[in-house]
N, C-alpha and C positions, 0 to 999 in steps of 0.2 A: 503493501500501500504505499502510495507518494502522498507527501503533503499537499493539500488542497492550495489553492492560491487564496491570498487574502481576500480577493473578491468575491469568491465562490463560500466562502466559509460562513457567513451568516446566513445563506437561504439554507445551506444543510444545516445550521446550528439550531434554526427555527424550531424542526421536527423534533432534534434531541429534546431542546431545551424545554417542550410541552411536560416532558416526565418528571415526576419526583426524584430527590435523592436516592430512593429506591432504586432506582433504575440504575444508579450508579453503580450498585452493587450486584447487577445481575450478569454480568461478563468483561470479559475483556475488550470487545469489538467498540462497545461506546467509549471506553476509557482509551482505548487507542487511538478512536477519531479525535477525543479531546485532545490528547497529548499531542498529537502531530498536526494540527490543524489550530485550533482556538487557542490554545494556551500559548504557543511559541510565535503569533503575528503579534504583533506590538498594536497594530492598528485595528485589531479584531475587538469589537465591541462585547463579542458575545463571552471575553475572559472577565470581564466583571460580573457578568450574571452566574458565571460558574463558582467564582469565588465567593460573591455573595451567597447563593445557595449552599455551598459547601461548608461556610464558615460554622454556622450553626451545629453542623453535626463533624467539625473536624477532629474531634479525638475518635469517635466511631470509624471514620472513614479510613483513618492512620492505621487502623489495628486490621483493616482487611486488605487481603494479597494483593488485590489489582487495584484498588481505590487509594491506596497509599502512595502508587505513583502518581497519580492525579494531584494528590496533596502536595506531593515535593515538585511538579512542576509548577502549583498555583505560587509555591514558595518561591522559585527558582526565575518564573518570567513575569511574576505579579509587581506592582510597584512597589516603593517604598510603603507607602500608607497601606495597601493592600495586606503587606507581610507584616505590618504591624497589626493590624486588626486581627489577621489569623494565629499571630502569637498570643495577643491578648485573650483569645479563646480559648487556647492551648492552656493558657497559665490560669483561666477560672475569671479573670477579670470581667467584673460586670454581670457574672453569673449569679449572685447573692451567695454561692457558696462561702463557708467559712474557710479559714488557711489550711485546715485538714483537707476539706474537700479539694479546695482547689491543688495541693499538692498530690492529691491521688489522680487527680485528671493527667499530671505531668508523669507521675508513678507508672500510670497505666500504660502510657505511651512506651516510655522507655523500657520498659520490662516486656514490651510484646515484640515479636521477630518481626513484624512490620514497621511498627511503631518507633522502632527503635531508629529506622532509617530517614523517616520524617523528624524525630528531633535532632539528629544528626546534620540534616539537609537545615534545618533552622539555624543551627551554629553557624552552619558555613556559609548561610547568605547575609545572617547579621553581623558578621565582622568583616 
């Protein structure tokens, strides 16, 4: 599969975007599409929507075999502000959790076989 041209991405994405976050967990095909097209093109407006939709589910998606790759690409190709918001969610900021609950989110990701890579990518893009 070759990456789509930036001009063709929004029309392709409009179909995928109609599904909920649960569709991200359905298989590698949609995830591969998102990684190769939407997330890599800086002019792609759908990247904003992908990151906004995934942000609330960042910990759950980070611990999923295929979805964790999309989270890593969001961190890699997102703007500084988008990365800041993703990291804030990972740290439980604004979630209403006490410090123990917020710590648990990061521990869950760090101890998970896939979430561990998301934590590493977070450290890589933040430095």
